[in-house]
KEKE-3310 file (N, C-alpha, C; in steps of 0.2 Angstrom, whole numbers, plus 5000, padded with zeros to 4 digits):
npx = (4902:4893:4882:4880:4869:4874:4869:4856:4858:4864:4854:4844:4850:4852:4839:4836:4845:4840:4828:4831:4838:4827:4819:4827:4828:4814:4813:4822:4815:4804:4809:4815:4803:4796:4805:4805:4791:4791:4799:4793:4781:4787:4792:4780:4774:4783:4783:4770:4770:4770:4782:4795:4803:4818:4823:4835:4841:4851:4851:4856:4858:4861:4868:4857:4857:4855:4861:4871:4888:4896:4888:4888:4897:4890:4878:4882:4886:4874:4867:4874:4870:4861:4847:4841:4842:4834:4822:4820:4820:4808:4799:4800:4796:4782:4765:4758:4765:4764:4753:4754:4766:4763:4755:4763:4771:4763:4757:4747:4744:4745:4755:4767:4781:4790:4805:4815:4831:4842:4859:4870:4880:4881:4875:4867:4854:4847:4837:4824:4814:4801:4793:4782:4788:4803:4806:4796:4799:4810:4805:4795:4802:4810:4799:4794:4804:4805:4792:4792:4802:4801:4794:4803:4815:4810:4806:4817:4827:4836:4839:4846:4839:4848:4853:4864:4866:4857:4842:4841:4844:4846:4837:4834:4831:4820:4820:4819:4828:4822:4827:4831:4818:4812:4821:4819:4806:4806:4815:4808:4797:4804:4812:4802:4797:4808:4810:4798:4800:4811:4805:4796:4805:4812:4801:4798:4809:4808:4797:4803:4813:4805:4799:4810:4814:4802:4803:4815:4812:4802:4809:4818:4809:4805:4816:4818:4807:4810:4822:4816:4808:4817:4823)
npy = (5342:5327:5319:5302:5290:5277:5267:5265:5260:5248:5241:5240:5231:5219:5213:5211:5201:5191:5189:5184:5172:5165:5164:5156:5144:5140:5137:5127:5117:5115:5109:5098:5091:5089:5079:5069:5065:5061:5050:5041:5039:5033:5021:5015:5013:5004:4994:4989:4982:4967:4955:4950:4939:4935:4924:4916:4909:4901:4897:4888:4888:4874:4864:4851:4834:4825:4830:4829:4825:4832:4843:4850:4862:4871:4872:4878:4890:4895:4896:4906:4918:4925:4924:4913:4914:4925:4921:4910:4917:4925:4915:4909:4919:4920:4922:4910:4901:4905:4900:4886:4886:4894:4885:4874:4881:4883:4896:4912:4916:4929:4935:4931:4934:4933:4935:4936:4937:4938:4935:4945:4941:4928:4911:4911:4913:4923:4920:4927:4926:4932:4931:4928:4920:4912:4899:4896:4905:4899:4886:4890:4896:4885:4877:4885:4884:4871:4868:4876:4871:4861:4868:4878:4871:4866:4877:4885:4878:4865:4863:4861:4865:4868:4868:4880:4886:4881:4886:4882:4887:4900:4911:4927:4941:4952:4969:4982:4977:4967:4970:4983:4989:4986:4993:5007:5008:5007:5018:5029:5033:5035:5046:5056:5057:5063:5075:5081:5083:5091:5102:5106:5111:5121:5129:5134:5141:5151:5158:5163:5171:5180:5186:5193:5201:5209:5215:5222:5231:5239:5245:5252:5261:5268:5274:5283:5291:5297:5304:5312:5320:5326:5335)
npz = (4995:4995:5005:5009:5013:5020:5029:5025:5012:5015:5023:5013:5004:5011:5013:5000:4995:5003:4998:4985:4989:4994:4983:4975:4982:4981:4968:4967:4975:4968:4956:4962:4967:4955:4950:4959:4958:4945:4946:4954:4947:4935:4941:4945:4932:4926:4935:4934:4922:4912:4914:4901:4890:4881:4868:4858:4842:4830:4813:4798:4781:4770:4757:4752:4759:4748:4737:4723:4722:4713:4711:4722:4723:4715:4721:4733:4728:4723:4735:4742:4735:4742:4739:4743:4757:4759:4755:4764:4776:4775:4775:4788:4796:4795:4800:4802:4809:4822:4829:4832:4838:4850:4856:4859:4868:4878:4879:4877:4860:4856:4865:4860:4850:4835:4826:4812:4805:4791:4789:4782:4768:4771:4774:4785:4797:4809:4823:4834:4848:4858:4874:4888:4897:4901:4897:4888:4878:4872:4869:4860:4849:4844:4840:4829:4820:4817:4812:4801:4793:4783:4772:4770:4765:4754:4746:4746:4740:4731:4748:4765:4781:4795:4813:4819:4830:4844:4853:4866:4883:4880:4884:4890:4901:4893:4888:4901:4915:4929:4941:4940:4939:4952:4960:4955:4959:4973:4976:4972:4981:4993:4989:4987:4999:5006:4999:5002:5016:5016:5009:5019:5029:5023:5020:5033:5036:5026:5031:5043:5037:5029:5039:5045:5035:5034:5046:5045:5035:5041:5051:5044:5038:5049:5053:5042:5044:5056:5053:5043:5051:5060:5051)
capx = (4902:4887:4882:4877:4866:4876:4865:4850:4860:4865:4848:4841:4854:4851:4832:4836:4848:4836:4823:4835:4839:4821:4817:4831:4825:4808:4814:4825:4810:4799:4813:4815:4797:4795:4809:4802:4785:4792:4803:4787:4777:4791:4792:4773:4772:4787:4781:4764:4771:4772:4789:4795:4810:4820:4827:4838:4843:4853:4851:4860:4856:4867:4865:4854:4861:4855:4864:4876:4894:4898:4883:4888:4899:4885:4873:4884:4885:4867:4865:4877:4868:4856:4840:4838:4841:4829:4815:4819:4818:4801:4795:4801:4792:4775:4761:4755:4768:4763:4748:4757:4772:4760:4752:4769:4774:4758:4755:4743:4747:4746:4760:4773:4784:4795:4808:4821:4836:4847:4866:4873:4886:4882:4868:4865:4848:4847:4830:4823:4807:4799:4787:4781:4791:4809:4806:4791:4802:4814:4801:4791:4807:4811:4793:4793:4810:4803:4786:4794:4808:4800:4793:4810:4819:4807:4806:4824:4832:4836:4844:4844:4839:4850:4854:4871:4865:4850:4839:4841:4848:4848:4832:4836:4825:4819:4818:4822:4829:4817:4830:4830:4811:4811:4825:4816:4800:4808:4818:4804:4793:4809:4814:4797:4797:4814:4808:4792:4803:4815:4801:4793:4810:4813:4795:4798:4815:4806:4793:4807:4816:4801:4798:4815:4813:4797:4806:4820:4809:4799:4815:4820:4804:4804:4822:4817:4802:4814:4826:4812:4805:4822:4825)
capy = (5335:5324:5314:5296:5286:5270:5263:5264:5256:5241:5238:5238:5226:5213:5210:5209:5195:5186:5187:5180:5165:5162:5162:5150:5138:5138:5134:5120:5113:5113:5104:5091:5088:5086:5073:5064:5063:5057:5043:5037:5037:5028:5015:5012:5010:4999:4988:4986:4979:4960:4953:4946:4936:4934:4918:4917:4903:4903:4891:4889:4884:4871:4860:4845:4828:4821:4834:4825:4828:4837:4848:4854:4869:4876:4873:4883:4897:4897:4899:4913:4923:4928:4924:4907:4916:4929:4916:4907:4922:4927:4909:4908:4924:4920:4922:4904:4897:4907:4896:4880:4888:4896:4879:4870:4884:4884:4903:4914:4918:4937:4936:4928:4938:4930:4939:4932:4941:4935:4938:4947:4938:4921:4908:4910:4916:4924:4921:4929:4925:4936:4928:4930:4915:4910:4892:4897:4909:4894:4881:4893:4897:4878:4875:4889:4882:4864:4869:4879:4868:4857:4873:4882:4867:4865:4883:4888:4873:4860:4864:4859:4870:4865:4873:4882:4888:4880:4891:4880:4891:4907:4915:4932:4946:4957:4976:4984:4971:4968:4973:4990:4991:4986:4999:5013:5009:5009:5024:5035:5035:5038:5052:5060:5059:5067:5081:5084:5085:5097:5108:5109:5114:5127:5134:5137:5146:5156:5162:5167:5176:5185:5191:5197:5206:5214:5219:5227:5237:5243:5249:5258:5266:5272:5278:5288:5295:5301:5309:5318:5325:5330:5340)
capz = (4996:4995:5010:5007:5019:5019:5033:5021:5007:5018:5025:5007:5001:5014:5011:4993:4995:5006:4993:4980:4991:4994:4976:4972:4986:4979:4961:4968:4978:4962:4952:4966:4968:4949:4949:4964:4956:4939:4948:4957:4941:4931:4945:4945:4926:4925:4940:4932:4916:4912:4911:4895:4890:4874:4866:4851:4839:4823:4808:4792:4775:4767:4752:4755:4759:4742:4732:4720:4724:4708:4711:4728:4722:4712:4726:4738:4724:4723:4742:4744:4731:4747:4737:4747:4764:4759:4755:4771:4782:4775:4777:4796:4800:4793:4806:4802:4814:4829:4833:4834:4843:4856:4859:4861:4873:4882:4881:4872:4854:4856:4869:4857:4845:4832:4821:4809:4801:4787:4791:4775:4765:4774:4774:4792:4799:4816:4825:4841:4851:4864:4877:4895:4901:4898:4894:4883:4873:4869:4865:4854:4844:4841:4836:4823:4816:4815:4808:4794:4790:4776:4767:4768:4762:4747:4742:4745:4739:4737:4754:4771:4786:4801:4818:4820:4838:4847:4858:4873:4888:4878:4886:4895:4902:4888:4890:4907:4920:4934:4947:4939:4941:4959:4963:4954:4963:4980:4977:4971:4987:4998:4986:4987:5006:5007:4996:5006:5022:5014:5008:5026:5033:5019:5021:5039:5035:5022:5035:5047:5034:5028:5045:5046:5030:5036:5052:5043:5031:5046:5055:5039:5037:5056:5053:5037:5047:5061:5049:5040:5056:5062:5046)
cpx = (4895:4886:4878:4875:4868:4872:4859:4852:4861:4859:4844:4844:4852:4845:4832:4839:4844:4831:4825:4836:4832:4818:4821:4829:4819:4809:4817:4820:4805:4802:4813:4809:4795:4799:4807:4796:4786:4795:4797:4783:4780:4791:4785:4772:4777:4785:4775:4764:4772:4779:4790:4803:4811:4824:4830:4841:4846:4853:4855:4858:4862:4864:4863:4858:4861:4857:4870:4883:4897:4894:4884:4891:4894:4880:4875:4884:4878:4864:4868:4875:4862:4849:4837:4837:4835:4822:4814:4817:4811:4797:4795:4797:4785:4771:4758:4758:4767:4758:4751:4762:4769:4757:4757:4772:4769:4757:4750:4746:4749:4752:4767:4775:4790:4798:4814:4825:4841:4853:4869:4879:4887:4875:4865:4859:4848:4839:4829:4815:4807:4793:4788:4785:4798:4809:4801:4794:4806:4810:4797:4796:4809:4805:4792:4798:4807:4797:4788:4799:4807:4798:4799:4814:4817:4807:4812:4829:4833:4841:4841:4844:4842:4852:4862:4871:4858:4848:4839:4846:4849:4843:4835:4830:4826:4817:4822:4823:4824:4820:4830:4823:4810:4815:4822:4809:4801:4811:4813:4800:4798:4811:4809:4796:4802:4812:4803:4795:4807:4811:4798:4799:4811:4807:4796:4804:4813:4801:4797:4811:4812:4799:4803:4815:4808:4799:4811:4817:4805:4804:4817:4815:4804:4810:4821:4812:4806:4818:4822:4810:4811:4824:4820)
cpy = (5333:5319:5308:5292:5279:5265:5260:5259:5249:5237:5236:5232:5219:5209:5207:5202:5189:5184:5183:5173:5162:5160:5156:5144:5136:5135:5127:5115:5111:5108:5097:5088:5085:5079:5067:5061:5059:5050:5039:5034:5032:5021:5011:5009:5004:4992:4985:4982:4971:4959:4950:4944:4934:4928:4919:4910:4905:4896:4893:4885:4881:4866:4853:4839:4824:4824:4830:4829:4833:4843:4853:4861:4873:4877:4878:4890:4900:4900:4905:4919:4927:4927:4918:4910:4921:4926:4913:4911:4924:4921:4909:4914:4925:4919:4915:4899:4899:4903:4890:4881:4890:4890:4875:4874:4885:4892:4906:4917:4925:4939:4934:4932:4934:4934:4934:4937:4937:4939:4939:4943:4930:4917:4907:4915:4917:4925:4923:4928:4929:4933:4929:4925:4913:4904:4893:4900:4904:4889:4884:4893:4890:4876:4878:4886:4875:4864:4871:4876:4865:4862:4877:4878:4866:4871:4887:4884:4871:4862:4861:4864:4866:4870:4874:4884:4886:4886:4889:4884:4898:4913:4920:4937:4951:4964:4978:4978:4973:4971:4980:4993:4991:4992:5006:5014:5010:5015:5030:5037:5038:5045:5058:5062:5064:5074:5085:5087:5091:5103:5111:5113:5121:5132:5138:5142:5152:5161:5166:5172:5182:5189:5195:5203:5212:5218:5224:5233:5242:5248:5254:5263:5271:5276:5284:5293:5300:5306:5314:5323:5329:5336:5345)
cpz = (4997:5000:5008:5013:5018:5023:5029:5016:5009:5020:5019:5004:5004:5013:5004:4992:4998:5001:4987:4982:4992:4988:4973:4976:4983:4972:4962:4971:4973:4958:4956:4966:4961:4948:4953:4961:4949:4941:4950:4951:4937:4935:4945:4938:4924:4929:4937:4925:4917:4910:4905:4894:4882:4873:4859:4849:4832:4819:4802:4787:4772:4762:4755:4754:4752:4736:4729:4721:4719:4708:4717:4727:4720:4717:4731:4734:4724:4730:4744:4740:4736:4745:4742:4754:4764:4759:4762:4776:4781:4777:4785:4800:4798:4799:4807:4807:4821:4833:4836:4839:4850:4860:4862:4868:4879:4885:4875:4866:4853:4860:4866:4851:4842:4827:4819:4804:4797:4788:4784:4774:4768:4772:4780:4793:4807:4818:4832:4842:4857:4867:4884:4900:4897:4894:4888:4877:4869:4865:4859:4848:4840:4837:4830:4818:4813:4811:4801:4790:4783:4771:4765:4764:4754:4743:4741:4742:4731:4742:4760:4776:4793:4806:4818:4828:4840:4852:4865:4877:4886:4881:4891:4896:4896:4891:4896:4912:4926:4941:4947:4941:4948:4962:4961:4958:4970:4981:4976:4977:4992:4995:4987:4995:5008:5005:5000:5013:5021:5013:5014:5029:5029:5020:5028:5039:5031:5026:5040:5044:5031:5033:5047:5041:5032:5042:5050:5039:5036:5050:5050:5038:5044:5056:5048:5040:5052:5058:5046:5045:5059:5058:5047)
residu = (MET:VAL:ASP:ILE:ASP:THR:THR:PHE:ALA:ILE:SER:VAL:GLU:LYS:PRO:THR:ARG:ARG:VAL:VAL:ARG:ILE:ARG:ARG:ARG:ARG:ILE:ALA:ILE:MET:LEU:SER:THR:ALA:ILE:ALA:ILE:ALA:THR:VAL:ALA:THR:GLY:LEU:ILE:LEU:GLY:SER:GLY:THR:PRO:SER:TYR:ARG:ALA:THR:ALA:GLN:VAL:VAL:LEU:VAL:PRO:SER:ALA:ASP:THR:ALA:ALA:GLU:LEU:VAL:PRO:SER:ALA:TRP:GLU:SER:LEU:THR:SER:GLU:ARG:ALA:THR:ALA:VAL:ALA:THR:ALA:ILE:LEU:THR:GLU:PRO:GLN:TRP:LEU:GLY:PRO:ALA:SER:VAL:ALA:ALA:ALA:ILE:PRO:PRO:GLU:THR:LEU:THR:ILE:ARG:ALA:THR:ALA:ILE:SER:GLY:THR:THR:LEU:ILE:GLN:LEU:THR:SER:VAL:ALA:PRO:ASP:PRO:ARG:ALA:ALA:GLU:VAL:ALA:LEU:ASP:SER:VAL:ILE:GLU:SER:ALA:ARG:MET:LEU:VAL:GLU:ARG:LEU:SER:GLY:PRO:VAL:ALA:LEU:VAL:TYR:SER:GLN:PRO:SER:THR:GLY:THR:ALA:VAL:THR:ALA:GLY:ILE:PRO:ARG:SER:THR:THR:ILE:LEU:THR:GLY:ALA:THR:GLY:PRO:ALA:LEU:LEU:VAL:SER:VAL:MET:ALA:TRP:THR:ILE:ARG:ASN:ARG:LYS:ARG:GLU:VAL:ASN:GLU:SER:SER:ALA:ILE:ALA:GLY:THR:LYS:SER:SER:ASP:GLN:THR:GLY:GLU:ALA:ALA:GLN:SER:SER:SER:ARG)
# end
C-alpha cells in the first residue's frame, strides 16, 4: 500500500484556486477599465462636435402649364422615361446654388450640404439639406429649389417643377441625438470612478490573499521539513 499525503494535496490546491481567482479579477479589472476609458473618450468626442440638422423636401416634374392639351399625354410619357428627372437631379445638386442658399440661411457655405435623389419609376425628386441650425436647413433647401427652378424647367422640359412636400417643419437632428451624447458623457466618468473604486477593493483583497498563500506555502514547507527530519 502506498501512503498519500492528502494534507499536502489540499494545501497545494487551495493556493492554486486563489491564484486563478486573482488572475480572473485582474482580467475583469482591465476589461472594465478599457470600457470605461472608451466610454469617456466617446462622450468627449461626441460632445465636442457641432450639432447638425437635416431638412427634407420633395418636388415633382409635371408638364408645363402652357403645354397644349393634346400634347399632355406625350409630355407625361417623356417625363416617365426618367431622363428628365436625371437632368433635374443633376441641376439641383450643382455647387453654384450653395452660395445663395447659405446667404439666405445666414450660415457659412462650408456648413451646408445638399443632396437630391430621383425616385425610380416616378417624376418625384427627394431633396435633403444638412446645416448647423434647423431653420437654416429648411431655408437653404427652399433657396436651392427656387434658384434652380428656371434652369430645371428649361433643360428638362418643357416641364414645371412644383412642390409635393415643402421643407417647412421637416428639420430634425442629424446623426446621434444630443440626448444620447449627454447621457454618454455623463455615464463615462461615473463608470470610470466605479471601476477605480472596484480596482482598489480588489487590490486589497489580492494583497490579503497573497499573504494567505505565502503563509500556506510557509506552513507546507515547515511541515515537509518536520517530516524529513522525523524520517
